[in-house]
HTML snippet that shows the backbone in 3Dmol.js (N, CA, C, O; Angstrom):
<script src="https://3Dmol.org/build/3Dmol-min.js"></script>
<div id="view" style="width:600px;height:400px;position:relative"></div>
<script>
const pdb = `
ATOM      1  N   MET A   1     -56.742  58.498 -87.565  1.00  0.00           N
ATOM      2  CA  MET A   1     -55.537  58.625 -88.347  1.00  0.00           C
ATOM      3  C   MET A   1     -54.383  58.398 -87.237  1.00  0.00           C
ATOM      4  O   MET A   1     -54.500  58.896 -86.117  1.00  0.00           O
ATOM      5  N   LYS A   2     -53.268  57.627 -87.604  1.00  0.00           N
ATOM      6  CA  LYS A   2     -52.480  57.833 -86.526  1.00  0.00           C
ATOM      7  C   LYS A   2     -51.183  58.615 -87.239  1.00  0.00           C
ATOM      8  O   LYS A   2     -50.776  58.304 -88.358  1.00  0.00           O
ATOM      9  N   LYS A   3     -50.607  59.658 -86.436  1.00  0.00           N
ATOM     10  CA  LYS A   3     -49.399  60.521 -87.177  1.00  0.00           C
ATOM     11  C   LYS A   3     -48.191  59.746 -86.709  1.00  0.00           C
ATOM     12  O   LYS A   3     -47.851  59.250 -85.635  1.00  0.00           O
ATOM     13  N   GLU A   4     -47.582  59.842 -88.128  1.00  0.00           N
ATOM     14  CA  GLU A   4     -46.454  58.870 -88.227  1.00  0.00           C
ATOM     15  C   GLU A   4     -45.197  59.848 -87.956  1.00  0.00           C
ATOM     16  O   GLU A   4     -45.118  60.905 -88.582  1.00  0.00           O
ATOM     17  N   THR A   5     -44.241  59.483 -87.037  1.00  0.00           N
ATOM     18  CA  THR A   5     -43.038  60.221 -86.656  1.00  0.00           C
ATOM     19  C   THR A   5     -41.925  59.360 -87.321  1.00  0.00           C
ATOM     20  O   THR A   5     -42.024  58.227 -87.794  1.00  0.00           O
ATOM     21  N   GLU A   6     -40.769  60.231 -87.235  1.00  0.00           N
ATOM     22  CA  GLU A   6     -39.370  59.680 -87.557  1.00  0.00           C
ATOM     23  C   GLU A   6     -39.111  58.918 -86.321  1.00  0.00           C
ATOM     24  O   GLU A   6     -39.436  59.261 -85.184  1.00  0.00           O
ATOM     25  N   PRO A   7     -38.482  57.832 -86.677  1.00  0.00           N
ATOM     26  CA  PRO A   7     -37.903  56.868 -85.523  1.00  0.00           C
ATOM     27  C   PRO A   7     -36.742  57.710 -84.788  1.00  0.00           C
ATOM     28  O   PRO A   7     -35.918  58.416 -85.369  1.00  0.00           O
ATOM     29  N   THR A   8     -36.837  57.499 -83.396  1.00  0.00           N
ATOM     30  CA  THR A   8     -35.703  57.795 -82.405  1.00  0.00           C
ATOM     31  C   THR A   8     -34.832  56.834 -82.052  1.00  0.00           C
ATOM     32  O   THR A   8     -35.163  55.653 -82.150  1.00  0.00           O
ATOM     33  N   LEU A   9     -33.597  57.203 -81.593  1.00  0.00           N
ATOM     34  CA  LEU A   9     -32.867  56.093 -81.071  1.00  0.00           C
ATOM     35  C   LEU A   9     -33.388  55.323 -80.050  1.00  0.00           C
ATOM     36  O   LEU A   9     -32.994  54.157 -80.010  1.00  0.00           O
ATOM     37  N   HIS A  10     -34.256  55.725 -79.132  1.00  0.00           N
ATOM     38  CA  HIS A  10     -34.742  54.892 -78.301  1.00  0.00           C
ATOM     39  C   HIS A  10     -35.999  53.995 -78.702  1.00  0.00           C
ATOM     40  O   HIS A  10     -36.419  53.096 -77.973  1.00  0.00           O
ATOM     41  N   SER A  11     -36.538  54.319 -79.896  1.00  0.00           N
ATOM     42  CA  SER A  11     -37.500  53.255 -80.336  1.00  0.00           C
ATOM     43  C   SER A  11     -36.881  52.369 -81.466  1.00  0.00           C
ATOM     44  O   SER A  11     -37.592  51.489 -81.952  1.00  0.00           O
ATOM     45  N   ILE A  12     -35.797  52.517 -81.846  1.00  0.00           N
ATOM     46  CA  ILE A  12     -35.056  51.570 -82.867  1.00  0.00           C
ATOM     47  C   ILE A  12     -34.715  50.327 -82.053  1.00  0.00           C
ATOM     48  O   ILE A  12     -34.066  50.558 -81.033  1.00  0.00           O
ATOM     49  N   GLU A  13     -35.029  49.027 -82.305  1.00  0.00           N
ATOM     50  CA  GLU A  13     -34.907  48.159 -81.425  1.00  0.00           C
ATOM     51  C   GLU A  13     -33.361  47.394 -81.780  1.00  0.00           C
ATOM     52  O   GLU A  13     -32.772  46.791 -80.883  1.00  0.00           O
ATOM     53  N   ASP A  14     -32.858  47.481 -83.005  1.00  0.00           N
ATOM     54  CA  ASP A  14     -31.665  46.927 -83.116  1.00  0.00           C
ATOM     55  C   ASP A  14     -30.477  47.944 -83.505  1.00  0.00           C
ATOM     56  O   ASP A  14     -29.603  47.660 -84.324  1.00  0.00           O
ATOM     57  N   TYR A  15     -30.559  49.162 -82.812  1.00  0.00           N
ATOM     58  CA  TYR A  15     -29.631  50.246 -83.069  1.00  0.00           C
ATOM     59  C   TYR A  15     -28.177  49.837 -82.717  1.00  0.00           C
ATOM     60  O   TYR A  15     -27.168  50.088 -83.377  1.00  0.00           O
ATOM     61  N   ASP A  16     -28.264  49.189 -81.600  1.00  0.00           N
ATOM     62  CA  ASP A  16     -26.949  48.741 -81.020  1.00  0.00           C
ATOM     63  C   ASP A  16     -26.341  47.675 -81.860  1.00  0.00           C
ATOM     64  O   ASP A  16     -25.220  47.931 -82.300  1.00  0.00           O
ATOM     65  N   THR A  17     -26.858  46.551 -82.159  1.00  0.00           N
ATOM     66  CA  THR A  17     -26.386  45.500 -82.953  1.00  0.00           C
ATOM     67  C   THR A  17     -27.184  45.160 -84.166  1.00  0.00           C
ATOM     68  O   THR A  17     -28.321  44.732 -83.968  1.00  0.00           O
ATOM     69  N   LEU A  18     -26.789  45.278 -85.315  1.00  0.00           N
ATOM     70  CA  LEU A  18     -27.565  44.937 -86.676  1.00  0.00           C
ATOM     71  C   LEU A  18     -27.174  43.551 -86.673  1.00  0.00           C
ATOM     72  O   LEU A  18     -26.051  43.114 -86.418  1.00  0.00           O
ATOM     73  N   LYS A  19     -28.471  42.735 -87.060  1.00  0.00           N
ATOM     74  CA  LYS A  19     -28.293  41.358 -87.293  1.00  0.00           C
ATOM     75  C   LYS A  19     -29.053  40.918 -88.759  1.00  0.00           C
ATOM     76  O   LYS A  19     -30.062  41.516 -89.133  1.00  0.00           O
ATOM     77  N   GLY A  20     -28.569  40.022 -89.390  1.00  0.00           N
ATOM     78  CA  GLY A  20     -29.046  39.269 -90.494  1.00  0.00           C
ATOM     79  C   GLY A  20     -29.046  40.209 -91.854  1.00  0.00           C
ATOM     80  O   GLY A  20     -28.115  40.915 -92.242  1.00  0.00           O
ATOM     81  N   ASP A  21     -29.970  40.081 -92.298  1.00  0.00           N
ATOM     82  CA  ASP A  21     -30.119  41.113 -93.618  1.00  0.00           C
ATOM     83  C   ASP A  21     -29.723  42.724 -93.579  1.00  0.00           C
ATOM     84  O   ASP A  21     -29.094  43.330 -94.446  1.00  0.00           O
ATOM     85  N   LYS A  22     -30.176  43.173 -92.535  1.00  0.00           N
ATOM     86  CA  LYS A  22     -29.953  44.702 -92.557  1.00  0.00           C
ATOM     87  C   LYS A  22     -28.272  44.974 -92.336  1.00  0.00           C
ATOM     88  O   LYS A  22     -27.770  46.005 -92.784  1.00  0.00           O
ATOM     89  N   LYS A  23     -27.397  43.892 -91.557  1.00  0.00           N
ATOM     90  CA  LYS A  23     -26.155  43.795 -91.536  1.00  0.00           C
ATOM     91  C   LYS A  23     -25.442  43.693 -92.802  1.00  0.00           C
ATOM     92  O   LYS A  23     -24.504  44.396 -93.177  1.00  0.00           O
ATOM     93  N   LYS A  24     -26.102  42.563 -93.518  1.00  0.00           N
ATOM     94  CA  LYS A  24     -25.619  42.478 -94.953  1.00  0.00           C
ATOM     95  C   LYS A  24     -25.816  43.956 -95.878  1.00  0.00           C
ATOM     96  O   LYS A  24     -24.803  44.391 -96.426  1.00  0.00           O
ATOM     97  N   VAL A  25     -26.808  44.533 -96.002  1.00  0.00           N
ATOM     98  CA  VAL A  25     -27.049  45.731 -96.656  1.00  0.00           C
ATOM     99  C   VAL A  25     -25.908  46.857 -96.141  1.00  0.00           C
ATOM    100  O   VAL A  25     -25.204  47.517 -96.906  1.00  0.00           O
ATOM    101  N   VAL A  26     -25.888  46.919 -94.837  1.00  0.00           N
ATOM    102  CA  VAL A  26     -24.850  47.869 -94.469  1.00  0.00           C
ATOM    103  C   VAL A  26     -23.689  47.682 -95.058  1.00  0.00           C
ATOM    104  O   VAL A  26     -23.151  48.612 -95.658  1.00  0.00           O
ATOM    105  N   TRP A  27     -23.132  46.467 -94.978  1.00  0.00           N
ATOM    106  CA  TRP A  27     -21.765  46.081 -95.430  1.00  0.00           C
ATOM    107  C   TRP A  27     -21.528  46.304 -96.934  1.00  0.00           C
ATOM    108  O   TRP A  27     -20.464  46.690 -97.420  1.00  0.00           O
ATOM    109  N   ILE A  28     -22.734  45.992 -97.659  1.00  0.00           N
ATOM    110  CA  ILE A  28     -22.726  46.126 -99.130  1.00  0.00           C
ATOM    111  C   ILE A  28     -22.698  47.509 -99.408  1.00  0.00           C
ATOM    112  O   ILE A  28     -21.883  47.829-100.272  1.00  0.00           O
ATOM    113  N   VAL A  29     -23.322  48.354 -98.942  1.00  0.00           N
ATOM    114  CA  VAL A  29     -23.336  49.644 -99.231  1.00  0.00           C
ATOM    115  C   VAL A  29     -22.004  50.243 -98.952  1.00  0.00           C
ATOM    116  O   VAL A  29     -21.514  50.979 -99.809  1.00  0.00           O
ATOM    117  N   ILE A  30     -21.320  49.990 -97.762  1.00  0.00           N
ATOM    118  CA  ILE A  30     -19.880  50.342 -97.517  1.00  0.00           C
ATOM    119  C   ILE A  30     -18.873  49.985 -98.494  1.00  0.00           C
ATOM    120  O   ILE A  30     -18.059  50.775 -98.974  1.00  0.00           O
ATOM    121  N   LEU A  31     -18.989  48.519 -98.813  1.00  0.00           N
ATOM    122  CA  LEU A  31     -18.057  48.034 -99.693  1.00  0.00           C
ATOM    123  C   LEU A  31     -18.400  48.927-100.994  1.00  0.00           C
ATOM    124  O   LEU A  31     -17.464  49.656-101.322  1.00  0.00           O
ATOM    125  N   VAL A  32     -19.334  49.000-101.646  1.00  0.00           N
ATOM    126  CA  VAL A  32     -19.637  49.460-102.920  1.00  0.00           C
ATOM    127  C   VAL A  32     -19.080  50.822-102.959  1.00  0.00           C
ATOM    128  O   VAL A  32     -18.414  51.174-103.932  1.00  0.00           O
ATOM    129  N   GLY A  33     -19.325  51.675-101.892  1.00  0.00           N
ATOM    130  CA  GLY A  33     -18.619  52.831-101.875  1.00  0.00           C
ATOM    131  C   GLY A  33     -17.160  53.094-102.042  1.00  0.00           C
ATOM    132  O   GLY A  33     -16.599  53.950-102.725  1.00  0.00           O
ATOM    133  N   LEU A  34     -16.663  52.152-101.254  1.00  0.00           N
ATOM    134  CA  LEU A  34     -15.198  51.922-100.902  1.00  0.00           C
ATOM    135  C   LEU A  34     -14.357  51.595-102.644  1.00  0.00           C
ATOM    136  O   LEU A  34     -13.245  51.948-103.035  1.00  0.00           O
ATOM    137  N   LEU A  35     -15.350  50.870-103.293  1.00  0.00           N
ATOM    138  CA  LEU A  35     -14.828  50.264-104.544  1.00  0.00           C
ATOM    139  C   LEU A  35     -15.189  51.558-105.498  1.00  0.00           C
ATOM    140  O   LEU A  35     -14.411  51.917-106.382  1.00  0.00           O
ATOM    141  N   LEU A  36     -16.297  52.149-105.269  1.00  0.00           N
ATOM    142  CA  LEU A  36     -16.534  53.190-106.301  1.00  0.00           C
ATOM    143  C   LEU A  36     -15.548  54.366-106.095  1.00  0.00           C
ATOM    144  O   LEU A  36     -15.031  54.903-107.074  1.00  0.00           O
ATOM    145  N   GLY A  37     -15.319  54.716-105.000  1.00  0.00           N
ATOM    146  CA  GLY A  37     -14.402  55.815-104.517  1.00  0.00           C
ATOM    147  C   GLY A  37     -12.597  55.138-105.177  1.00  0.00           C
ATOM    148  O   GLY A  37     -11.724  55.921-105.553  1.00  0.00           O
ATOM    149  N   ALA A  38     -12.456  53.934-105.170  1.00  0.00           N
ATOM    150  CA  ALA A  38     -11.137  53.459-105.454  1.00  0.00           C
ATOM    151  C   ALA A  38     -11.151  53.584-107.081  1.00  0.00           C
ATOM    152  O   ALA A  38     -10.134  53.883-107.707  1.00  0.00           O
ATOM    153  N   VAL A  39     -12.296  53.347-107.644  1.00  0.00           N
ATOM    154  CA  VAL A  39     -12.451  53.334-109.136  1.00  0.00           C
ATOM    155  C   VAL A  39     -12.159  54.824-109.655  1.00  0.00           C
ATOM    156  O   VAL A  39     -11.367  55.051-110.570  1.00  0.00           O
ATOM    157  N   LEU A  40     -12.831  55.749-109.021  1.00  0.00           N
ATOM    158  CA  LEU A  40     -12.762  57.061-109.466  1.00  0.00           C
ATOM    159  C   LEU A  40     -11.498  57.754-109.051  1.00  0.00           C
ATOM    160  O   LEU A  40     -11.108  58.738-109.679  1.00  0.00           O
ATOM    161  N   ALA A  41     -10.796  57.245-107.943  1.00  0.00           N
ATOM    162  CA  ALA A  41      -9.507  57.850-107.851  1.00  0.00           C
ATOM    163  C   ALA A  41      -8.347  57.367-108.698  1.00  0.00           C
ATOM    164  O   ALA A  41      -7.367  58.091-108.871  1.00  0.00           O
ATOM    165  N   GLY A  42      -8.434  56.230-109.197  1.00  0.00           N
ATOM    166  CA  GLY A  42      -7.480  55.541-109.804  1.00  0.00           C
ATOM    167  C   GLY A  42      -7.670  56.120-111.444  1.00  0.00           C
ATOM    168  O   GLY A  42      -6.765  56.316-112.255  1.00  0.00           O
ATOM    169  N   ALA A  43      -9.136  56.315-111.632  1.00  0.00           N
ATOM    170  CA  ALA A  43      -9.106  57.134-113.093  1.00  0.00           C
ATOM    171  C   ALA A  43      -8.578  58.312-113.044  1.00  0.00           C
ATOM    172  O   ALA A  43      -7.756  58.698-113.875  1.00  0.00           O
ATOM    173  N   LYS A  44      -9.023  59.060-111.995  1.00  0.00           N
ATOM    174  CA  LYS A  44      -8.363  60.553-111.767  1.00  0.00           C
ATOM    175  C   LYS A  44      -6.787  60.578-111.942  1.00  0.00           C
ATOM    176  O   LYS A  44      -6.175  61.423-112.595  1.00  0.00           O
ATOM    177  N   ILE A  45      -6.266  59.582-111.296  1.00  0.00           N
ATOM    178  CA  ILE A  45      -4.672  59.402-111.364  1.00  0.00           C
ATOM    179  C   ILE A  45      -4.379  59.138-112.871  1.00  0.00           C
ATOM    180  O   ILE A  45      -3.675  59.899-113.534  1.00  0.00           O
ATOM    181  N   TYR A  46      -4.943  58.046-113.356  1.00  0.00           N
ATOM    182  CA  TYR A  46      -4.570  57.720-114.821  1.00  0.00           C
ATOM    183  C   TYR A  46      -4.996  58.665-115.947  1.00  0.00           C
ATOM    184  O   TYR A  46      -4.256  58.854-116.912  1.00  0.00           O
ATOM    185  N   TYR A  47      -6.291  59.307-115.812  1.00  0.00           N
ATOM    186  CA  TYR A  47      -6.501  60.188-116.995  1.00  0.00           C
ATOM    187  C   TYR A  47      -6.476  61.761-116.378  1.00  0.00           C
ATOM    188  O   TYR A  47      -7.039  62.613-117.066  1.00  0.00           O
ATOM    189  N   GLY A  48      -5.956  62.109-115.330  1.00  0.00           N
ATOM    190  CA  GLY A  48      -5.685  63.324-114.750  1.00  0.00           C
ATOM    191  C   GLY A  48      -4.970  64.368-115.587  1.00  0.00           C
ATOM    192  O   GLY A  48      -5.419  65.513-115.632  1.00  0.00           O
ATOM    193  N   ASN A  49      -3.881  64.024-116.250  1.00  0.00           N
ATOM    194  CA  ASN A  49      -2.841  64.628-116.887  1.00  0.00           C
ATOM    195  C   ASN A  49      -3.209  64.710-118.199  1.00  0.00           C
ATOM    196  O   ASN A  49      -2.864  63.762-118.905  1.00  0.00           O
ATOM    197  N   VAL A  50      -3.909  65.729-118.779  1.00  0.00           N
ATOM    198  CA  VAL A  50      -4.426  66.041-119.984  1.00  0.00           C
ATOM    199  C   VAL A  50      -3.280  66.846-120.918  1.00  0.00           C
ATOM    200  O   VAL A  50      -3.042  68.025-120.655  1.00  0.00           O
ATOM    201  N   SER A  51      -2.672  66.259-121.871  1.00  0.00           N
ATOM    202  CA  SER A  51      -1.624  67.023-122.601  1.00  0.00           C
ATOM    203  C   SER A  51      -2.009  67.467-123.718  1.00  0.00           C
ATOM    204  O   SER A  51      -1.171  68.109-124.350  1.00  0.00           O
ATOM    205  N   ASP A  52      -3.099  67.318-124.205  1.00  0.00           N
ATOM    206  CA  ASP A  52      -3.720  67.940-125.827  1.00  0.00           C
ATOM    207  C   ASP A  52      -4.757  68.743-125.368  1.00  0.00           C
ATOM    208  O   ASP A  52      -5.835  68.600-125.944  1.00  0.00           O
ATOM    209  N   SER A  53      -4.688  69.535-124.487  1.00  0.00           N
ATOM    210  CA  SER A  53      -5.597  70.907-124.223  1.00  0.00           C
ATOM    211  C   SER A  53      -5.234  71.863-125.152  1.00  0.00           C
ATOM    212  O   SER A  53      -4.088  71.975-125.586  1.00  0.00           O
ATOM    213  N   LEU A  54      -6.404  72.730-125.551  1.00  0.00           N
ATOM    214  CA  LEU A  54      -6.041  73.876-126.258  1.00  0.00           C
ATOM    215  C   LEU A  54      -6.100  75.016-125.432  1.00  0.00           C
ATOM    216  O   LEU A  54      -6.972  75.163-124.576  1.00  0.00           O
ATOM    217  N   PRO A  55      -5.028  75.987-125.702  1.00  0.00           N
ATOM    218  CA  PRO A  55      -5.030  77.156-124.635  1.00  0.00           C
ATOM    219  C   PRO A  55      -5.894  78.288-125.443  1.00  0.00           C
ATOM    220  O   PRO A  55      -5.799  78.446-126.660  1.00  0.00           O
ATOM    221  N   THR A  56      -6.759  79.059-124.581  1.00  0.00           N
ATOM    222  CA  THR A  56      -7.470  79.924-124.769  1.00  0.00           C
ATOM    223  C   THR A  56      -6.893  81.202-124.375  1.00  0.00           C
ATOM    224  O   THR A  56      -6.119  81.148-123.419  1.00  0.00           O
ATOM    225  N   GLY A  57      -7.096  82.309-124.892  1.00  0.00           N
ATOM    226  CA  GLY A  57      -6.433  83.608-124.446  1.00  0.00           C
ATOM    227  C   GLY A  57      -7.727  84.794-124.160  1.00  0.00           C
ATOM    228  O   GLY A  57      -7.635  85.774-123.421  1.00  0.00           O
ATOM    229  N   ASP A  58      -9.037  84.344-125.048  1.00  0.00           N
ATOM    230  CA  ASP A  58      -9.930  85.317-124.742  1.00  0.00           C
ATOM    231  C   ASP A  58     -10.692  85.023-123.339  1.00  0.00           C
ATOM    232  O   ASP A  58     -10.905  83.953-122.769  1.00  0.00           O
ATOM    233  N   SER A  59     -11.043  86.414-122.973  1.00  0.00           N
ATOM    234  CA  SER A  59     -11.681  86.287-121.855  1.00  0.00           C
ATOM    235  C   SER A  59     -12.825  86.980-122.068  1.00  0.00           C
ATOM    236  O   SER A  59     -12.827  87.990-122.772  1.00  0.00           O
ATOM    237  N   ILE A  60     -14.000  86.468-121.434  1.00  0.00           N
ATOM    238  CA  ILE A  60     -15.586  87.256-121.754  1.00  0.00           C
ATOM    239  C   ILE A  60     -15.606  88.546-120.834  1.00  0.00           C
ATOM    240  O   ILE A  60     -15.893  88.417-119.644  1.00  0.00           O
ATOM    241  N   ALA A  61     -15.302  89.799-121.372  1.00  0.00           N
ATOM    242  CA  ALA A  61     -15.491  90.966-120.776  1.00  0.00           C
ATOM    243  C   ALA A  61     -16.825  91.464-120.278  1.00  0.00           C
ATOM    244  O   ALA A  61     -17.049  91.967-119.177  1.00  0.00           O
ATOM    245  N   LYS A  62     -17.854  91.201-121.468  1.00  0.00           N
ATOM    246  CA  LYS A  62     -19.225  91.449-120.710  1.00  0.00           C
ATOM    247  C   LYS A  62     -19.983  90.381-121.231  1.00  0.00           C
ATOM    248  O   LYS A  62     -19.663  89.807-122.272  1.00  0.00           O
ATOM    249  N   VAL A  63     -21.043  90.066-120.510  1.00  0.00           N
ATOM    250  CA  VAL A  63     -22.231  89.150-120.808  1.00  0.00           C
ATOM    251  C   VAL A  63     -23.384  89.859-121.155  1.00  0.00           C
ATOM    252  O   VAL A  63     -23.910  90.647-120.370  1.00  0.00           O
ATOM    253  N   PRO A  64     -23.827  89.628-122.308  1.00  0.00           N
ATOM    254  CA  PRO A  64     -25.013  90.589-122.850  1.00  0.00           C
ATOM    255  C   PRO A  64     -26.173  89.979-121.940  1.00  0.00           C
ATOM    256  O   PRO A  64     -26.103  88.908-121.338  1.00  0.00           O
ATOM    257  N   LEU A  65     -27.147  90.776-121.952  1.00  0.00           N
ATOM    258  CA  LEU A  65     -28.414  90.322-120.845  1.00  0.00           C
ATOM    259  C   LEU A  65     -29.411  90.301-122.057  1.00  0.00           C
ATOM    260  O   LEU A  65     -29.219  90.967-123.075  1.00  0.00           O
ATOM    261  N   LYS A  66     -30.332  89.602-121.891  1.00  0.00           N
ATOM    262  CA  LYS A  66     -31.493  89.837-123.009  1.00  0.00           C
ATOM    263  C   LYS A  66     -32.678  89.709-122.041  1.00  0.00           C
ATOM    264  O   LYS A  66     -33.831  89.821-122.459  1.00  0.00           O
TER     265      LYS A  66
END
`;
const viewer = $3Dmol.createViewer("view");
viewer.addModel(pdb, "pdb");
viewer.setStyle({}, {cartoon: {color: "spectrum"}});
viewer.zoomTo();
viewer.render();
</script>
């Protein structure tokens, strides 16, 4: 049985230059991450100021243990 090890930088053939489908996948992942980040940042800016919150003055002094 052959022992499988994790790839190293020396054993990866296309480490320096990605080509073909791998390059497309990398760019898609980067673009989706940027797009998702932009959407979440926009939502935080748009919905970030909540004006209908209810103030609470009670604090929990002791939490009962069971």
